[in-house]
C-alpha positions, 0 to 999 in steps of 0.5 A: 302053960308048956315051954314055947306055948303061946298064951293070949294076954289081954291088957286093959288100960285104966280109963277114968271119969271126971265129974264136976260142975261149972258155976259163975263167980256167985256159985250159980250153975252155968249150963250149955257150955263145952267142957274140955280136958287137954292132956298136959303130955299131949300124947293122949287126945283131947277129951270133951263133954259136948255140953254140960247140963243146965245145973252146971254138971258135966262128965268127962269119960274115958280119961287115960292116966295123966294130968289134964288141963280142964276148962269150959268154953262157950258152946256157941251152937247150944245157947244164943246168950253164949254167942260171945267168946267166954271161958272158965278158969283152968283146973289141973286134974291128976288122973291116977290108976288107983282112984277116980279123980275128985269132982272139980268146980270150974268158975266161969269168967267173963272177959272185962271187955264183954262185961 
């Protein structure tokens, strides 16, 4: 490179993948729910897995670095038995540059009023 010569530089931001599964309180898989990742700093956009698999597994792709609140909610469009509002616990996941985040397990909760 000579003085005053312009050289194109490509910078790629690290994107990570989070894997996990949604289970009920008895550790049985819960399928057909939407899994969301919401960045705590809110400078990144919401990451969503449309619907998880019947075995409870899910994959959130394209996570930028940072801390995410990860949780599952009823996907009312995919499953008639999930038409009531239900949700999982929230888990904090720290997405770092040097490694993929460890898989997470989200425990599905049913509000007391819905039994």
